[in-house]
C-alpha positions in Angstrom: 0.0 0.0 0.0 1.1 3.6 -0.5 0.8 6.6 1.8 -2.4 7.9 0.3 -4.1 4.5 0.5 -3.2 4.0 4.1 -4.3 7.5 5.1 -7.5 7.0 3.1 -8.3 3.8 4.9 -7.6 5.3 8.3 -10.0 8.2 7.5 -12.6 5.6 6.6 -11.9 3.8 10.0 -10.6 0.7 8.2 -8.0 -0.4 10.7 -5.5 -3.2 10.5 -4.0 -4.9 13.6 -0.4 -4.4 12.6 1.2 -1.5 10.7 4.9 -1.9 9.7 6.7 1.0 8.1 10.3 0.7 6.9 12.6 2.6 4.6 14.8 5.6 4.1 12.2 8.4 4.2 10.9 8.9 7.7 8.5 11.7 6.9 5.7 9.5 5.6 6.0 7.1 8.6 5.9 9.9 11.1 2.8 11.4 9.4 0.9 8.1 9.4 1.9 7.3 13.0 0.8 10.7 14.1 -2.5 10.5 12.3 -3.2 7.2 14.1 -2.2 8.7 17.5 -4.4 11.8 16.9 -7.5 10.1 15.4 -8.1 6.4 16.2 -9.0 6.9 19.9 -11.0 9.6 21.6 -9.3 11.9 24.1 -11.0 10.0 26.9 -9.9 6.6 25.6 -6.2 7.6 25.1 -5.3 7.7 28.7 -5.6 3.9 29.2 -5.3 2.7 25.7 -2.6 4.5 23.9 1.2 3.9 24.3 4.3 5.2 22.6 7.3 3.1 23.1 10.9 3.4 21.9 12.9 0.6 20.3 16.2 1.2 22.1 14.4 0.4 25.4 12.4 -2.6 24.2 12.5 -6.3 23.7 10.2 -8.3 21.5 8.6 -9.8 24.6 7.8 -6.3 25.8 6.1 -5.4 22.5 4.1 -8.6 22.6 3.0 -8.0 26.2 1.9 -4.5 25.4 0.1 -5.5 22.2 -1.8 -8.4 23.8 -3.4 -6.3 26.5 -7.2 -5.9 26.2 -8.4 -2.3 25.8 -10.1 -0.6 28.8 -13.5 0.9 28.2 -12.8 1.1 24.5 -13.0 -1.0 21.4 -9.3 -0.9 20.7 -5.9 0.2 21.9 -3.0 1.8 20.0 0.7 0.9 20.5 3.2 2.9 18.5 6.8 1.8 18.4 9.2 4.5 17.4 12.9 3.8 16.4 12.1 0.1 16.0 15.3 -0.3 13.9 17.1 -0.4 17.3 15.2 -3.6 18.4 17.3 -6.7 18.3 16.0 -9.7 16.4 12.9 -8.0 14.9 12.2 -11.4 13.1 11.1 -12.7 16.5 8.0 -10.7 16.2 6.8 -13.2 13.6 4.5 -15.2 15.9 2.6 -12.1 16.9 2.3 -10.9 13.3 0.9 -14.3 12.4 -1.8 -14.1 15.0 -2.2 -10.4 16.1 -4.8 -9.1 18.5 -7.6 -7.7 16.5 -8.4 -5.1 19.2 -4.9 -3.6 19.0 -3.3 -1.3 16.4 0.4 -2.1 16.6 2.4 0.5 14.7 6.1 -0.1 14.1 8.4 2.5 12.6 11.5 0.7 11.3 13.4 3.7 10.0 16.4 3.7 7.6 16.4 -0.1 7.4 14.5 -2.9 5.6 13.6 -6.4 6.7 14.4 -9.5 4.7 11.5 -10.1 2.3 12.3 -13.8 2.1 11.5 -14.4 5.8 8.3 -15.2 7.6 7.8 -11.9 9.3 7.3 -10.1 6.0 4.9 -12.7 4.8 2.9 -12.5 8.0 2.8 -8.7 7.8 1.5 -8.8 4.2 -1.2 -11.3 5.2 -2.4 -9.8 8.4 -1.4 -6.1 8.4 -0.3 -3.1 6.5 3.3 -3.0 5.2 4.7 0.2 3.8 8.2 0.9 2.4 8.8 4.6 2.6 11.1 5.5 -0.2 12.7 8.9 -0.7 11.3 11.0 -3.5 13.4 11.6 -6.6 14.5 15.2 -6.5 12.8 15.9 -9.8 9.5 15.1 -8.1 10.0 17.3 -5.1 8.7 20.6 -6.6 5.4 18.9 -7.4 5.2 17.4 -3.9 5.8 20.9 -2.4 3.0 22.2 -4.6 0.6 19.4 -3.5 1.5 19.8 0.1 0.8 23.6 0.0 -2.4 23.1 -2.0 -3.8 21.0 0.9 -3.2 24.0 3.1 -5.0 26.3 0.6 -1.7 27.9 -0.5 0.1 28.1 -3.8 3.7 28.4 -4.8 5.5 29.9 -7.8 7.4 27.2 -9.7 10.6 29.2 -9.3 10.1 29.3 -5.5 9.5 25.5 -5.4 12.6 24.9 -7.4 14.7 27.2 -5.2 13.6 25.3 -2.1 14.3 21.9 -3.8 17.8 23.0 -4.9 18.5 24.3 -1.4 17.2 21.4 0.6 17.1 18.4 -1.7 14.6 15.6 -1.0 14.5 15.7 2.8 10.8 16.1 3.2 10.8 16.9 6.9 13.4 19.6 6.4 11.4 21.0 3.5 8.2 21.2 5.7 10.3 22.9 8.4 11.5 25.5 5.9 8.0 26.0 4.4 6.6 26.7 7.9 9.0 29.7 8.1 7.3 31.1 5.0 3.7 30.1 5.5 3.3 31.0 9.2 2.2 34.6 8.3 0.6 33.8 4.9 -3.1 34.4 4.1 -5.0 31.3 2.7 -5.4 31.5 -1.0 -2.1 33.3 -1.6 1.1 32.0 -3.2 4.7 31.8 -2.1 7.0 33.8 -4.4 10.8 33.8 -4.7 10.9 37.0 -2.7 9.2 35.1 0.2 11.7 32.3 0.1 14.6 34.8 0.1 13.2 36.8 3.0 12.1 33.9 5.2 14.5 31.0 4.4 17.5 32.9 3.3 17.9 31.6 -0.2 18.9 34.3 -2.6 16.5 34.7 -5.4 19.3 35.9 -7.6 22.1 33.6 -6.7 20.9 30.0 -6.5 21.2 26.8 -8.6 18.1 27.5 -10.6 19.4 30.9 -11.7 22.9 29.5 -12.3 21.6 26.8 -14.6 19.4 29.3 -16.4 22.4 31.7 -16.9 24.6 28.9 -18.2 21.8 27.7 -20.5 21.5 31.2 -21.9 25.3 31.6 -22.1 25.0 34.7 -20.0 28.6 35.2 -19.2 28.2 38.0 -16.6 25.4 36.4 -14.6 27.0 33.0 -14.7 30.2 34.3 -13.3 28.5 36.5 -10.7 26.6 33.4 -9.4 29.7 31.2 -9.5 31.6 33.8 -7.4 28.7 33.9 -5.0 28.9 30.1 -4.6 32.7 30.3 -4.1 32.2 33.0 -1.4 29.6 30.8 0.3 31.2 27.4 -0.3 29.8 25.8 2.9 26.2 26.3 1.7 27.2 25.5 -2.0 29.7 22.6 -2.0 31.2 21.9 -5.4 30.1 18.2 -5.6 26.5 19.3 -5.1 26.9 21.9 -7.8 28.5 19.4 -10.2 25.7 16.9 -9.6 23.0 19.4 -10.3 24.7 20.7 -13.4 25.1 17.2 -14.8 21.3 16.7 -14.3 20.6 19.9 -16.1 22.7 19.1 -19.1 21.3 15.5 -19.2 17.9 17.1 -19.6 19.3 19.1 -22.6 20.4 15.8 -24.1 16.8 14.5 -23.7 15.5 17.7 -25.2 17.5 17.0 -28.4 15.8 13.6 -28.7 12.3 15.0 -28.7 10.9 15.2 -32.2 7.9 17.4 -31.6 9.7 20.4 -30.1 6.6 22.6 -30.6 4.7 20.6 -28.0 5.7 22.3 -24.7 3.6 19.9 -22.6 5.4 16.9 -24.2 8.8 18.5 -23.5 7.9 19.1 -19.9 6.7 15.5 -19.6 9.9 14.1 -21.2 12.2 16.3 -19.1 10.2 15.8 -15.9 10.0 19.5 -15.2 7.2 22.0 -14.7 6.0 23.5 -18.0 7.0 26.9 -16.6 10.6 25.9 -17.2 10.3 24.6 -20.7 11.5 27.9 -22.2 14.8 27.6 -20.3 15.5 24.2 -21.9 14.5 25.4 -25.3 17.0 28.3 -25.0 19.7 26.0 -23.6 19.0 23.5 -26.5 19.7 26.3 -29.0 23.0 27.2 -27.3 24.2 23.7 -26.7 23.9 21.2 -29.5 23.7 17.5 -28.7 27.5 17.2 -29.2 28.2 20.2 -27.0 25.9 18.9 -24.3 27.7 15.6 -24.3 31.1 17.4 -24.2 30.0 19.5 -21.3 28.9 16.5 -19.2 32.3 14.9 -19.9 34.0 18.1 -18.8 32.0 18.2 -15.6 32.9 14.6 -14.8 36.6 15.4 -15.3 36.3 18.4 -13.0 34.4 16.4 -10.4 37.2 13.9 -10.3 39.8 16.7 -10.0 37.8 18.2 -7.1 38.1 14.8 -5.3 41.9 14.7 -5.8 42.0 12.4 -8.8 44.5 12.9 -11.6 47.0 14.5 -9.3 45.0 17.6 -9.0 45.2 19.9 -6.0 43.4 23.0 -7.3 41.1 24.8 -4.9 37.4 24.1 -5.5 36.7 27.7 -6.2 39.3 27.8 -9.0 37.9 24.6 -10.4 34.4 26.1 -10.6 35.7 29.2 -12.3 37.6 27.1 -14.9 34.6 24.9 -15.5 32.2 27.8 -16.0 34.6 29.4 -18.5 34.9 26.1 -20.5 31.1 25.6 -20.5 30.4 29.1 -21.7 33.0 28.8 -24.4 32.1 25.3 -25.5 
């Protein structure tokens, strides 16, 4: 099951006796667990029938004992296990998963790890409970996730602002939510977050960021490209060279994809093929004019070379700032 299905069933009061959440993205696990804690029991029922336990302090026997209790003056009880990845021998939970208490909702958050899908525990969870692997979003999908998240709060966001936040934070959803709260706390419902709001509240420059850097390089804007590169060099801690390299490679790979599209007049098709918001299609059309297929391939090769040099390969010891300046010059004159 996916996140939306699980939340949908919970809202419809379709409960399972065991919920097992695993994987690298903790945000979705935390959201589901908190929904269960907030909504399954009434406030009067929670005192005797709701428990939150932590894996580092637990044994499997303790989990089973807590889960096998009968609810008091309620139809069910809720037992949430946080940090379950710290529990030894999680497979020993198999007997309970094979025959769980129907009056208990046992919620297990097994973060940053996965269980062996070949063993009995997984099979029992699939048969008798809800199993959910929480995977990180691809970074290309993060702007759309931000837009959807804000829409549910009756707020909008300019595509440039969503991309700025993505470039700054990456795909760490909890951190993204934390940054968004800085912006939305004083916003009026029905309004939209603009780049100026992101700059003012989060501290990301609306002029000197990866989105503007890629756009400047794509347009072969020598002045702006070098201004942003110098800003990155002066703020190296917030803009490490390996991250810049990785994002630039992604940008030029999209230019490669753009050159493979036959119907270049169909902007929606271009957006779909590149995996970007249609708002940004013009940037890739312009970049495609300035970088032929061969030039885009050559640029990616150059970036890989400079990435290796930045890591000390090929006997290089050049400072990262000088490497970025050299690379920008070569890209612009490619």
